[in-house]
Structure formats: C-alpha cells, structure tokens
BAFI-3210 file (N, C-alpha, C; in Angstrom, 3 decimals, decimal comma, padded with zeros to 6 digits):
// residues 310
n [1|2|3|4|5|6|7|8|9|10|11|12|13|14|15|16|17|18|19|20|21|22|23|24|25|26|27|28|29|30|31|32|33|34|35|36|37|38|39|40|41|42|43|44|45|46|47|48|49|50|51|52|53|54|55|56|57|58|59|60|61|62|63|64|65|66|67|68|69|70|71|72|73|74|75|76|77|78|79|80|81|82|83|84|85|86|87|88|89|90|91|92|93|94|95|96|97|98|99|100|101|102|103|104|105|106|107|108|109|110|111|112|113|114|115|116|117|118|119|120|121|122|123|124|125|126|127|128|129|130|131|132|133|134|135|136|137|138|139|140|141|142|143|144|145|146|147|148|149|150|151|152|153|154|155|156|157|158|159|160|161|162|163|164|165|166|167|168|169|170|171|172|173|174|175|176|177|178|179|180|181|182|183|184|185|186|187|188|189|190|191|192|193|194|195|196|197|198|199|200|201|202|203|204|205|206|207|208|209|210|211|212|213|214|215|216|217|218|219|220|221|222|223|224|225|226|227|228|229|230|231|232|233|234|235|236|237|238|239|240|241|242|243|244|245|246|247|248|249|250|251|252|253|254|255|256|257|258|259|260|261|262|263|264|265|266|267|268|269|270|271|272|273|274|275|276|277|278|279|280|281|282|283|284|285|286|287|288|289|290|291|292|293|294|295|296|297|298|299|300|301|302|303|304|305|306|307|308|309|310]
n.u [026,277|024,546|022,679|021,671|020,894|018,584|016,648|016,109|015,006|014,112|016,398|018,844|022,192|024,839|026,876|029,919|032,748|034,641|038,573|040,932|042,745|046,016|047,010|049,046|050,160|047,969|048,635|051,214|050,567|048,765|050,881|052,332|050,697|050,178|052,547|052,940|051,163|052,565|055,212|057,229|057,363|057,941|060,363|061,681|061,531|063,574|065,588|066,330|066,631|068,984|068,341|069,230|069,343|066,680|065,583|066,675|065,908|063,099|063,627|064,658|062,261|060,864|062,500|064,828|068,349|069,310|071,492|071,313|068,562|067,870|069,249|068,038|065,784|066,598|067,007|064,357|063,592|062,449|059,743|057,443|058,181|057,109|056,648|058,851|060,218|061,237|064,319|066,685|069,021|072,466|073,678|076,655|079,237|081,642|084,624|086,807|085,491|084,931|087,371|088,948|091,623|093,146|095,057|098,242|099,073|096,888|094,988|094,459|091,456|091,745|089,821|088,173|089,171|088,668|086,974|087,501|087,893|089,766|092,066|093,857|094,645|097,325|099,444|098,870|099,411|102,166|103,449|102,697|103,725|106,451|106,629|106,331|108,606|110,774|111,690|112,493|113,042|111,051|108,844|109,388|109,301|106,555|105,453|106,363|105,215|102,797|101,639|099,246|099,089|100,068|099,280|097,360|094,806|096,050|095,695|093,593|093,140|092,716|095,700|098,107|101,321|102,559|101,741|102,402|105,248|106,020|105,458|106,609|108,788|110,964|113,057|114,249|112,602|110,373|111,556|111,995|109,415|108,216|109,180|107,972|105,324|103,124|103,376|100,949|099,856|101,161|099,619|097,079|095,145|094,837|092,759|091,995|092,131|094,872|097,889|101,223|102,823|101,747|101,808|104,318|105,121|103,977|105,331|107,643|109,938|112,012|113,692|111,863|109,965|111,260|111,929|109,136|108,338|110,117|108,909|106,209|105,050|103,207|101,819|102,357|099,965|097,892|095,466|094,074|091,195|090,549|091,159|093,899|096,989|100,070|101,976|100,800|100,346|102,481|103,678|101,696|102,048|104,547|106,735|109,082|111,762|110,670|108,321|109,855|111,309|109,138|107,766|110,026|110,451|107,704|105,506|104,918|102,619|100,921|100,158|097,377|096,056|094,599|095,755|098,509|097,948|097,075|099,192|100,860|099,880|099,420|102,172|103,456|101,911|103,122|105,304|107,021|109,466|111,235|110,193|107,805|108,696|110,148|108,108|106,837|108,593|108,334|105,452|104,624|102,461|101,071|102,163|100,525|097,939|094,924|093,751|090,924|090,371|090,534|093,094|096,714|099,539|101,794|099,750|099,295|101,861|102,227|101,084|102,299|104,770|107,619|109,733|110,378|111,710|114,270]
n.v [148,963|149,678|147,973|149,017|151,861|151,454|150,580|152,414|155,083|157,625|158,559|158,739|157,369|158,931|160,554|159,325|160,942|159,372|158,908|160,634|158,031|157,075|156,186|154,912|154,113|152,344|150,109|149,692|148,657|146,357|145,047|144,198|142,691|140,724|139,576|138,911|136,561|135,143|134,633|133,109|131,230|132,870|133,928|131,147|131,062|133,224|132,803|130,422|130,821|132,523|135,031|137,246|139,693|140,656|138,565|138,895|141,824|140,722|139,390|140,977|142,385|140,461|138,838|140,011|140,630|138,160|135,940|132,839|131,889|132,707|130,687|128,037|128,637|128,600|126,124|125,030|124,472|126,077|126,458|125,489|125,921|124,638|122,302|121,083|119,641|116,237|114,909|113,434|110,943|111,045|109,189|107,131|107,950|106,139|107,295|106,089|104,374|106,058|107,105|107,828|107,135|104,747|104,116|102,877|101,545|099,860|096,895|094,639|093,702|090,997|089,297|090,490|091,426|091,743|094,077|096,712|099,503|098,608|098,303|101,033|100,927|101,492|099,489|097,868|099,556|099,854|097,166|096,563|098,219|097,618|095,171|095,388|096,359|095,031|095,512|093,914|094,666|096,460|095,048|092,862|094,116|094,823|092,300|091,172|092,756|092,105|089,047|087,987|089,369|088,456|086,923|088,420|090,063|092,523|094,267|095,718|093,889|091,353|090,431|089,150|090,179|088,202|087,727|090,047|090,645|088,613|088,933|091,150|090,644|090,258|088,179|087,882|088,951|087,004|084,918|085,302|085,518|083,520|081,791|082,184|081,416|078,409|075,646|075,309|078,132|079,374|078,407|080,201|082,537|085,003|087,416|086,809|084,045|082,843|081,408|082,569|080,544|080,532|083,238|083,465|081,651|083,120|085,399|083,851|083,407|081,494|081,405|082,533|080,677|078,330|078,555|078,545|076,184|074,181|074,720|073,904|071,583|071,115|073,250|073,057|071,683|073,114|074,778|077,551|080,046|078,965|076,592|075,950|075,018|076,113|075,348|075,231|078,102|078,870|078,009|079,034|081,604|081,617|081,193|079,613|078,479|078,539|076,573|074,198|073,878|073,652|071,487|069,405|069,081|068,165|065,571|062,253|061,076|063,390|065,013|064,740|062,606|064,222|066,863|066,667|066,701|069,369|071,177|070,243|071,134|073,434|074,624|074,020|076,146|078,501|078,623|077,108|074,843|073,104|072,338|071,322|068,865|067,113|066,709|065,072|062,811|061,787|060,955|059,552|059,211|061,681|062,775|061,871|062,470|064,590|067,769|070,145|071,064|069,288|069,272|068,060|067,743|068,453|069,674|072,093|073,293|073,237|075,919|077,636|080,780|080,500|081,669|080,949|078,782|079,242]
n.w [129,575|127,867|128,181|130,857|130,399|128,720|130,599|132,189|131,097|131,970|133,752|132,084|131,054|132,225|129,202|128,006|127,177|124,608|124,762|122,454|120,516|120,237|117,543|116,775|119,051|119,277|117,533|118,439|121,024|119,691|118,637|120,599|122,331|120,460|120,147|123,010|122,643|120,769|121,621|121,985|119,584|117,715|118,866|118,890|116,108|115,224|116,997|115,218|112,740|113,165|113,258|115,432|116,428|116,179|117,644|120,308|120,903|121,491|123,826|125,521|126,126|128,116|129,061|129,561|129,047|128,753|127,756|127,669|128,027|125,513|123,953|124,868|123,799|121,224|120,993|121,165|123,812|125,204|124,878|126,329|129,555|131,917|131,199|129,504|126,321|126,295|126,947|124,778|125,072|123,438|121,232|121,527|119,533|117,329|116,804|115,108|113,206|111,388|110,109|107,607|106,664|108,516|110,968|111,443|113,091|113,634|113,589|110,802|109,585|108,019|106,685|105,569|103,018|100,407|100,337|098,500|099,501|101,597|100,273|100,431|102,763|104,905|105,606|103,647|101,420|101,852|101,740|099,393|097,475|098,447|097,582|094,846|094,132|095,262|097,718|100,370|103,043|103,946|103,940|105,855|108,127|108,379|108,191|110,510|112,231|111,749|111,227|109,847|107,649|105,021|103,615|102,926|100,471|098,447|096,262|093,738|092,221|093,415|094,275|096,192|098,473|097,054|094,547|093,325|093,619|092,243|089,572|089,361|089,278|090,678|092,809|095,018|096,896|096,610|097,410|099,775|101,114|100,931|102,265|104,642|104,148|104,463|102,450|101,225|100,645|098,271|096,744|096,185|094,378|092,010|090,866|088,393|088,294|088,455|089,818|091,407|090,277|087,704|087,165|086,734|084,434|082,641|082,654|081,797|083,637|084,898|086,813|089,124|089,019|089,404|092,267|093,482|092,703|094,160|096,445|096,579|094,460|093,516|092,350|089,530|088,509|088,501|087,191|085,191|084,862|082,606|082,313|081,693|082,013|083,767|082,306|079,711|079,099|078,782|076,772|074,723|074,823|073,687|074,869|074,891|076,338|079,062|078,361|077,865|080,112|082,196|081,649|081,691|084,180|084,920|086,332|085,848|084,212|084,613|082,514|080,099|077,282|076,154|076,255|075,756|072,679|072,248|073,353|071,371|069,127|069,601|070,218|067,442|066,352|067,740|066,977|068,537|068,145|068,785|071,273|070,304|069,008|070,879|072,474|070,560|070,655|073,037|072,714|070,038|067,998|067,638|065,480|063,054|064,459|064,581|064,665|065,945|063,496|061,828|061,134|060,105|061,809|059,700|057,675|059,474|059,446|056,773|056,123|057,226|056,657|054,470|055,133|057,961|058,146|057,302]
ca.u [026,233|023,292|021,441|021,614|019,779|017,153|015,895|015,592|014,680|013,975|017,691|019,866|023,503|025,821|027,486|031,352|033,723|035,710|039,860|041,340|043,874|046,821|047,087|050,909|050,433|047,130|049,259|052,417|049,744|047,958|052,021|052,616|049,429|050,499|054,382|053,111|050,984|053,315|056,184|057,841|056,956|058,585|061,915|062,194|062,257|064,258|066,981|066,799|067,077|070,281|068,009|069,698|068,963|065,326|065,709|067,510|065,031|062,189|063,755|064,864|060,920|060,250|063,139|065,459|069,335|069,783|071,650|071,370|067,124|068,214|069,839|067,249|064,608|066,678|067,157|062,867|062,822|061,605|058,083|056,716|059,071|056,876|056,879|060,111|060,221|062,244|065,725|067,061|070,586|072,977|074,723|078,180|080,211|082,935|085,290|087,668|084,753|085,061|088,610|089,379|093,369|093,346|096,356|099,455|099,135|095,583|095,166|093,473|090,639|092,236|089,300|087,304|090,318|087,844|086,414|088,154|088,065|090,880|093,069|094,343|095,032|098,814|099,760|098,545|099,916|103,400|103,618|102,098|105,021|107,706|106,640|106,705|110,063|111,863|112,462|112,374|113,181|110,139|108,094|109,720|109,378|105,178|105,049|106,691|104,218|101,298|102,019|098,210|098,961|101,148|098,381|096,423|094,778|096,556|095,373|092,188|093,154|093,132|096,753|098,695|101,923|103,443|101,723|102,512|106,643|106,242|104,863|107,670|110,323|111,524|113,061|114,645|111,371|109,771|112,847|112,012|108,289|107,813|109,986|107,172|104,410|102,927|103,197|099,246|099,877|101,350|097,990|096,116|094,847|094,683|091,086|092,212|092,255|095,936|098,603|102,113|103,654|101,157|102,250|106,041|105,524|103,512|106,643|108,913|110,994|112,005|114,264|111,075|108,982|112,216|111,655|108,016|108,047|110,793|108,064|105,106|105,335|101,504|101,549|102,368|098,761|096,799|094,899|093,146|089,761|090,299|091,378|095,083|097,918|101,523|102,908|099,911|100,352|104,070|103,500|100,444|102,936|105,976|108,103|110,298|112,568|109,691|108,184|111,134|111,754|108,262|108,002|111,140|109,816|106,178|105,681|104,838|100,915|100,496|099,633|096,543|096,649|094,394|096,749|099,572|097,418|096,639|100,236|101,682|099,371|099,967|103,710|104,058|101,629|103,738|106,963|108,043|109,426|112,272|109,271|107,066|109,796|110,133|106,438|106,844|109,675|107,373|104,045|105,072|101,349|100,916|102,692|099,433|096,692|094,435|093,168|089,680|089,896|091,021|094,484|097,539|101,002|101,755|098,739|099,679|103,538|102,408|100,444|103,573|105,335|108,719|110,758|110,580|112,343|115,437]
ca.v [150,011|149,539|147,676|150,249|152,812|150,900|150,301|153,595|155,685|158,909|158,781|158,141|157,019|159,971|160,353|159,629|160,985|158,766|159,587|160,317|157,281|157,596|154,789|154,198|153,178|151,325|149,554|148,979|147,800|144,696|144,166|143,655|141,476|139,603|139,281|137,740|135,399|134,377|134,900|131,516|131,118|134,247|133,653|130,522|131,292|134,032|132,249|129,427|131,559|133,575|136,788|137,319|141,048|140,061|137,517|140,057|142,627|139,957|138,966|142,318|143,194|140,164|138,422|140,748|140,188|136,832|134,809|131,449|131,483|132,416|129,359|127,814|129,035|128,070|124,369|124,415|123,871|126,924|126,138|125,366|125,876|123,803|120,652|120,935|118,220|115,013|114,846|112,311|110,798|110,916|107,655|107,283|107,668|105,686|108,112|105,674|103,715|106,854|107,208|107,726|106,759|104,021|103,888|102,023|100,110|099,271|095,360|094,760|092,223|090,502|088,353|091,385|092,111|091,832|094,986|097,624|100,164|098,541|098,501|101,965|100,800|101,954|098,210|097,066|100,473|099,676|095,841|096,680|099,307|097,070|093,658|096,016|097,367|094,422|096,037|092,943|094,966|096,760|093,905|091,846|094,801|094,574|091,019|091,071|093,432|091,289|087,670|087,551|089,832|087,295|086,316|089,468|090,660|094,230|095,077|095,448|092,764|090,304|090,105|089,014|090,437|087,053|087,635|091,523|090,595|087,572|089,653|092,209|089,758|090,371|087,101|087,678|088,886|085,934|083,847|085,705|085,704|082,131|080,927|082,425|080,420|077,304|075,499|075,832|079,697|079,307|078,148|081,199|082,780|086,410|088,029|086,188|082,709|082,762|081,342|082,937|080,018|080,998|084,412|083,515|081,496|083,937|085,986|083,558|083,928|080,298|081,368|082,561|079,508|077,213|078,774|078,361|074,702|073,684|075,133|073,314|071,225|071,006|074,115|072,408|070,839|074,222|075,393|078,916|080,031|078,610|075,010|075,968|074,640|077,021|074,662|075,513|079,485|079,245|077,487|079,465|082,857|081,731|080,866|078,275|078,056|078,386|075,329|072,922|073,678|072,795|069,980|068,525|068,537|067,909|064,125|061,231|061,153|064,843|065,080|063,866|062,689|065,688|067,926|066,835|067,252|071,161|071,473|069,611|071,809|074,908|074,959|074,366|077,639|079,422|078,433|076,267|073,644|071,829|071,596|069,883|067,465|066,656|065,818|063,390|061,682|060,667|060,634|059,569|059,180|063,118|063,201|061,580|063,281|065,655|068,966|070,203|071,680|067,959|069,352|067,252|069,087|068,765|071,005|073,243|073,662|073,807|077,365|078,444|081,286|079,992|082,394|080,790|077,635|079,623]
ca.w [129,893|127,063|129,279|131,918|129,933|128,244|131,712|133,358|130,405|132,429|133,897|131,096|131,676|131,538|127,884|128,515|125,752|124,604|124,471|121,317|120,664|119,194|116,307|116,145|120,242|119,423|116,668|119,592|121,646|119,272|118,214|121,920|122,300|119,461|120,518|124,027|122,441|120,107|121,580|121,939|118,422|117,280|119,493|118,133|114,632|115,162|116,807|114,685|111,278|112,979|113,320|116,732|117,011|116,257|119,172|121,614|121,397|121,999|124,504|126,431|126,422|128,646|129,823|129,883|128,233|129,471|126,260|127,988|127,574|124,316|123,843|125,372|122,647|119,940|120,814|121,398|125,217|126,045|124,317|127,587|130,518|132,437|130,134|128,649|125,860|126,605|126,588|124,288|125,013|121,929|120,962|121,676|118,271|117,394|115,439|114,405|112,285|110,319|109,560|106,320|107,010|109,673|111,825|110,940|114,384|113,506|112,551|109,987|109,495|106,155|106,125|104,348|102,362|098,844|099,798|098,227|100,380|102,508|099,508|100,487|104,299|105,247|105,688|102,266|100,628|102,037|101,054|097,662|096,898|098,902|096,507|093,448|094,633|095,739|099,215|101,428|104,757|104,346|104,077|106,752|109,369|108,304|108,537|111,878|113,061|111,385|110,285|108,658|106,032|104,418|102,825|102,497|098,872|098,485|095,016|093,383|091,211|094,039|094,409|097,266|098,220|096,545|093,304|093,194|093,716|091,170|088,151|088,986|088,523|092,178|092,764|096,301|097,764|096,338|097,865|101,084|101,662|100,715|103,652|105,960|103,878|104,207|100,840|100,437|100,632|096,871|095,429|096,370|092,722|091,926|090,227|086,940|088,809|088,463|090,783|091,424|089,278|086,131|086,422|086,405|083,540|081,459|082,177|081,385|084,531|085,246|088,385|090,250|088,657|090,096|093,804|093,904|092,490|095,202|097,891|096,264|093,106|092,921|091,285|088,166|088,174|088,735|086,046|085,830|084,875|081,346|082,055|081,255|083,237|083,127|080,969|078,489|079,183|078,117|074,920|074,131|074,593|072,810|076,110|074,676|077,879|080,227|078,269|078,159|081,584|083,271|080,736|082,216|085,716|085,455|087,044|084,753|084,072|084,884|080,909|079,833|075,902|075,292|077,188|074,874|071,463|072,231|073,394|070,273|067,818|069,881|069,911|066,073|065,845|068,181|066,280|069,252|067,135|069,864|072,475|069,497|068,787|072,668|072,831|070,139|071,345|074,166|072,280|068,402|067,481|067,721|064,018|062,479|064,944|063,521|065,523|065,853|062,118|061,092|060,431|060,874|062,050|058,385|057,260|059,792|058,955|055,240|055,905|057,500|055,715|054,454|055,543|059,029|057,776|056,499]
c.u [024,672|021,983|020,528|020,597|018,529|016,077|015,579|015,517|014,579|015,315|018,698|021,411|024,075|026,907|029,126|032,219|035,051|037,349|040,277|042,790|044,676|047,096|048,040|050,689|049,228|047,961|050,436|051,571|049,317|049,547|052,792|051,847|049,858|051,778|053,913|052,412|051,654|054,997|057,449|058,187|057,931|060,133|062,638|062,718|062,842|065,979|067,844|067,214|068,573|070,081|067,998|069,243|067,633|064,765|066,176|066,458|063,585|062,435|064,317|063,443|060,429|061,335|064,133|067,246|070,022|069,815|071,203|069,764|067,340|068,264|068,831|065,912|064,865|066,773|065,673|062,318|062,462|060,277|057,180|057,709|058,630|056,684|058,133|060,141|061,651|063,536|066,124|068,983|070,923|073,818|076,042|078,769|081,761|083,694|086,174|087,027|084,722|085,927|088,771|090,971|093,328|094,789|096,833|099,516|097,965|095,939|094,068|092,809|090,775|091,026|087,706|087,920|089,534|087,619|087,683|088,781|089,490|092,098|094,381|094,970|096,810|099,513|099,978|099,468|101,640|103,897|103,205|103,768|106,382|107,756|107,194|108,205|111,573|112,285|111,937|112,271|111,902|109,039|108,271|109,310|107,588|104,801|105,500|105,766|102,996|101,498|100,600|098,340|099,792|100,093|096,926|096,079|095,163|096,611|094,013|092,095|092,881|094,043|097,325|100,428|103,048|103,102|102,192|104,318|106,878|106,254|105,698|108,964|111,188|111,693|113,618|113,688|110,647|110,595|112,097|110,913|107,714|107,962|109,451|105,957|104,374|102,754|101,799|099,007|099,829|100,590|097,251|096,249|094,113|092,954|091,225|092,381|094,105|097,270|099,953|103,187|103,276|101,749|103,912|105,808|104,974|104,885|107,890|109,964|111,281|112,943|113,060|110,073|109,992|111,919|110,316|107,877|108,706|109,598|107,093|104,626|104,100|101,256|101,480|100,991|097,925|096,349|094,231|092,053|089,625|090,912|093,008|096,016|099,345|101,922|102,168|100,278|101,783|104,125|102,912|101,318|104,422|106,941|108,905|111,351|111,944|109,189|108,596|111,281|110,332|107,605|108,926|110,520|108,587|106,380|104,732|102,823|100,107|099,779|098,751|097,051|095,980|095,283|097,982|099,228|097,685|098,234|101,243|101,416|099,713|101,574|103,872|103,473|102,076|105,384|108,440|108,794|110,691|110,808|108,432|107,654|109,720|109,132|106,443|107,620|109,130|106,092|103,853|103,769|100,783|101,441|101,534|098,262|096,057|093,886|091,408|089,458|090,465|091,910|095,747|098,525|101,438|100,968|099,122|101,383|103,190|101,834|101,562|104,449|107,019|109,838|111,214|111,502|114,017|116,735]
c.v [150,418|148,836|148,440|151,194|152,567|150,639|151,239|154,848|157,414|159,676|158,161|158,185|157,970|159,894|160,592|159,777|160,459|159,243|159,375|159,396|157,114|156,090|154,240|153,582|151,980|149,636|148,719|147,873|146,335|144,481|143,454|142,415|140,256|138,755|138,026|136,581|134,273|134,096|134,000|131,508|131,888|134,171|132,372|130,598|131,816|133,798|130,960|129,790|132,642|134,942|136,951|138,812|140,955|139,259|138,855|140,921|142,175|139,575|140,072|142,555|141,887|139,102|138,798|140,476|138,679|135,614|133,309|131,115|131,632|131,504|128,236|127,591|128,090|126,857|123,912|123,996|124,592|127,182|125,969|124,999|124,933|122,473|120,619|119,021|117,212|115,166|113,756|112,038|110,248|109,573|108,117|107,205|107,143|106,314|106,962|104,775|104,365|107,465|106,706|106,443|105,691|104,133|102,532|100,954|099,352|098,090|095,640|093,575|091,868|089,700|089,289|091,930|092,165|093,178|096,525|098,988|100,289|098,187|099,797|102,041|101,153|100,771|097,991|098,262|100,231|098,476|095,926|097,208|098,615|095,782|094,224|096,150|096,553|094,632|094,975|093,337|095,354|095,935|093,361|092,713|094,441|093,187|090,575|091,282|092,726|090,502|087,749|088,717|089,280|087,096|087,488|089,724|092,152|095,106|095,040|094,687|091,233|089,718|090,252|089,903|089,624|087,057|089,103|091,241|089,729|088,378|090,578|091,950|090,096|089,192|086,816|087,859|088,116|085,051|084,087|085,250|084,143|081,294|080,837|081,921|079,112|076,485|076,196|077,457|080,178|079,448|079,227|081,885|084,233|086,834|087,080|084,916|082,506|082,867|082,005|082,480|080,362|082,308|084,583|083,208|082,153|085,406|085,748|083,782|082,490|080,597|081,358|080,909|078,288|077,273|078,474|076,759|073,922|073,937|074,132|072,737|071,041|072,015|073,747|072,168|071,826|074,981|076,759|078,971|079,358|077,107|074,739|076,036|075,936|076,600|075,376|077,014|079,658|078,871|078,408|080,964|082,821|081,344|079,688|077,713|077,656|076,941|074,152|072,846|072,805|071,792|068,887|068,335|068,256|066,132|063,342|061,403|061,874|065,392|064,142|064,046|063,990|066,765|067,704|066,994|068,483|071,417|071,088|070,818|073,303|075,414|075,141|075,688|078,532|079,157|077,388|074,972|072,521|071,671|070,396|069,072|066,415|066,141|064,754|062,847|060,991|060,166|060,254|059,319|060,459|063,447|063,225|062,221|064,398|066,350|068,933|070,899|070,329|068,233|068,469|068,216|069,274|069,596|071,951|073,909|073,780|075,004|078,193|079,297|080,398|080,389|082,016|079,457|077,747|079,701]
c.w [129,214|127,512|129,949|131,243|129,371|129,525|132,582|131,914|130,711|133,239|133,304|131,607|130,975|130,003|128,479|127,038|125,675|124,312|123,189|122,019|119,798|118,514|116,565|117,743|120,004|119,025|117,558|120,398|121,087|118,938|119,573|122,399|121,280|119,859|121,870|123,657|121,705|120,361|121,460|120,572|117,450|117,777|119,136|116,761|114,194|115,367|115,711|113,015|111,390|113,144|114,898|117,675|116,862|117,856|120,265|121,975|121,845|123,560|125,670|126,936|127,678|129,873|130,324|128,766|128,272|128,215|126,801|127,959|126,276|123,383|123,889|124,055|121,676|120,218|121,093|122,531|125,802|125,733|125,254|128,395|131,728|132,316|129,116|127,806|126,304|126,219|125,970|124,310|123,638|121,833|120,728|120,187|118,126|116,185|114,618|113,119|111,188|109,831|108,665|106,222|108,194|110,264|111,099|111,676|114,506|112,993|112,036|109,770|108,062|105,898|105,417|103,705|100,801|099,151|099,468|098,393|101,338|101,462|099,826|102,108|104,473|105,024|104,232|101,274|100,819|101,468|099,999|097,610|097,056|098,085|095,203|093,403|095,167|096,829|100,390|103,134|105,340|104,783|105,562|107,864|109,985|108,735|110,321|113,014|112,999|110,792|109,170|107,468|105,138|103,466|102,590|100,833|099,441|097,119|094,697|092,239|091,852|094,403|095,767|097,051|097,033|094,779|092,449|092,861|092,216|089,696|088,275|088,972|090,127|092,703|094,512|097,076|097,409|097,312|099,432|101,359|101,751|101,742|104,914|105,633|104,262|102,913|100,203|100,220|098,996|096,185|095,304|095,028|093,035|091,199|088,742|086,983|088,699|089,659|090,396|090,337|087,666|085,771|086,160|084,892|082,385|080,928|081,776|082,441|085,090|086,771|089,391|089,829|089,598|091,739|094,201|093,913|093,720|096,618|097,280|094,605|092,681|092,060|090,304|087,560|088,043|087,493|086,064|085,202|083,419|080,986|082,018|082,480|082,491|082,080|079,526|077,820|078,527|077,091|074,252|073,906|073,778|073,522|076,143|075,841|078,728|080,092|078,279|079,544|082,623|082,583|081,232|083,467|085,967|085,508|086,077|085,271|084,222|083,669|080,563|078,321|075,221|075,278|075,604|073,290|071,574|072,654|072,060|069,154|068,454|069,684|068,522|065,648|066,436|067,902|067,664|068,758|067,931|070,921|071,356|068,921|069,812|072,918|071,556|070,460|071,953|073,566|070,598|067,726|067,461|066,406|063,130|063,099|064,260|064,979|065,341|063,953|061,548|060,114|061,297|061,327|060,646|057,782|058,382|059,752|057,383|055,017|056,646|056,599|055,721|054,742|057,534|059,047|057,266|057,476]
res [m|g|a|g|s|s|t|d|p|e|n|p|a|p|t|i|q|r|p|e|i|d|i|s|v|s|s|s|l|q|l|t|s|f|s|k|l|n|r|n|t|l|l|r|e|a|a|q|n|g|k|w|e|e|a|a|s|l|l|d|e|d|f|g|s|d|s|g|k|m|e|q|i|a|a|g|s|a|a|d|p|e|n|p|p|p|t|t|e|s|p|e|i|d|e|s|a|y|s|s|q|p|s|q|n|q|n|v|d|h|s|t|s|g|n|k|d|l|y|h|h|p|k|y|s|i|l|r|k|a|a|l|n|g|v|w|e|e|a|e|n|l|l|d|e|d|p|l|i|l|a|a|v|i|t|d|g|d|e|t|a|l|h|v|a|t|g|a|g|q|t|l|f|v|t|e|i|i|q|r|m|e|p|e|y|l|e|m|r|d|g|n|e|n|t|a|l|t|i|a|a|i|a|g|n|i|e|i|a|t|v|l|l|e|k|n|p|e|l|l|k|i|r|d|s|k|g|m|t|p|l|h|l|a|v|l|l|g|k|n|e|m|a|m|f|l|y|h|i|s|p|s|g|y|l|t|f|e|d|r|t|e|l|f|f|q|s|i|k|s|d|l|y|d|f|a|l|k|l|l|e|h|t|s|v|l|a|v|i|r|d|g|n|e|d|t|a|l|h|v|l|a|r|k|p|s|s|i|f|s]
***
C-alpha cells in the first residue's frame, strides 16, 4: 500500500480506518499462537509435572478430551507424530535375583557361601539353629533335601554346622552329622583356623573329641593359625583331663622335642602338674632344659605362690 500511494500522487489510496482491537482478545490470540507453536512442549511439561488440568485444557483446544493422546505426550511420543522416537525393548528382569528371602526349596550355591548375604538364607538359618540347639531331626530333613549343605559355611565366623554343634556341646548332633561326612570334612577350619577338634579341646569336651578322633585321627596333628595343636590349646587353657586324653592317644613321633618343651613349661604355668610329670616320664631331660627366658622348671615353680602346694 505504501508503494502504491507514492506511485500515483494525484490519486492517493483511500484512507482505511482501522478497527479498535480488544487487547484482551489480542493477548488471547497471541497466547493461542504461542501455544500452537509450542503445544507439544507445553503438553509434555504439563503431563510430566502432573498438571493434568492444564494439559487437559490444552488438549481440548486441539485434540479434544482424548486421554490416550495425553498419555502419549507424557511419554514424549507425541512430539512428532510422523517421526515418533524409536521404541526401546526393555530387558526382562529376573525378579528372583532381587529376592531378599530366597525360597526354602531353592538350591543354594554353597561355593559362594563366604558371601555374608547368604548367611540369612532360610536353609542356613534353620541348620544353624538346629546345630546350636542339638535338634538333629530338623538338620536331617535339610540334609536329605540338599546334601551339599553339610559342608556349607553358615555363620559370619566361617563355621559349618559341625563347628557350631561342637562349640555348643551337642554330642548327639555331632555324632549323627559326621556319619554323613567323609573323614577329610572334619578337617574344615573356621575363621580362626580352628577345626572341630580344636573347638572341643578348648571347651574340654572329651566326649565330642573322642567321636571326632574315631572318625579322623589326623585331626590331632592339625595346627591353628598360631601353630598350636589341640593338645597345646588344652594345656594353655588348663584343661587337664583333655590334655591327658589327647596326650595318651597321640601317636609316636607326633610331638617334636620343641613341642614337648613348650608343653612342659606351659603345663607348669597352667598348674597342670600331673601332665608335666607325665611329660617328664617320657622325656627326662626336660627337668634341666631351659625355656626362652633361660629358666628351668625349678625356676618357674619357685615363682609360684606357696598356696598352690598346700
């Protein structure tokens, strides 16, 4: 129009009176135009932020009350209807892998029993309580169902059912469970490098020690992390009857001269005089031998309170 009026000055273009514009309507039109340009973004943000009334209002203007489209927009697929984003196939999830309490009938991978998460497996819990309380029938049912649990570590101290039952003094349980074991199974150690015999020696339980040694005599020779045999520990802890028992059944040549020397001085310190005399009967030179402090047995005895001899 501006170009036309300058071209023909004598015939200017008629003046057109512009109508008054309702500003509120103009704002509405601007909002509508803006909404159309950005509708997908607004709808997606409204749906994702849970502003369903706002989203529904926008949908009514363009799509009507189609709730299905609102769900698509919330998912982001309505951003470009002709070019929807590629669908991604969700991997299948093995829900059993996330179960905090596996089924009691589920087989346990005992090779990973060092994992502390497995100590709470129902089978381990039942077996642990049965061993602690000496309830063989419960343990028997579990072992019939899953024989591998026989050698499973069932405590955070790396103990098996045999270790637990021995420590609890459950002689009948120990007697029954080792009937199902190969002799070498009795040599399994706990977290402190103790075998079941070592635990029995510490507790002074001769009955359980007898049962274990009848199954595997080699247990006498197994030393703990400090190089001590079950006999050493019995003497160290002052278990006189256990010390005498283990010494009498010890095979010839089982104890080295160094072992005998250590046992002799320790027996005096632990007030196991009968045991010390027994050692002297077989190794008389111990009477004059000196310990690491250059003391003989007489020196050690001289420092004892006189009340022990009364």
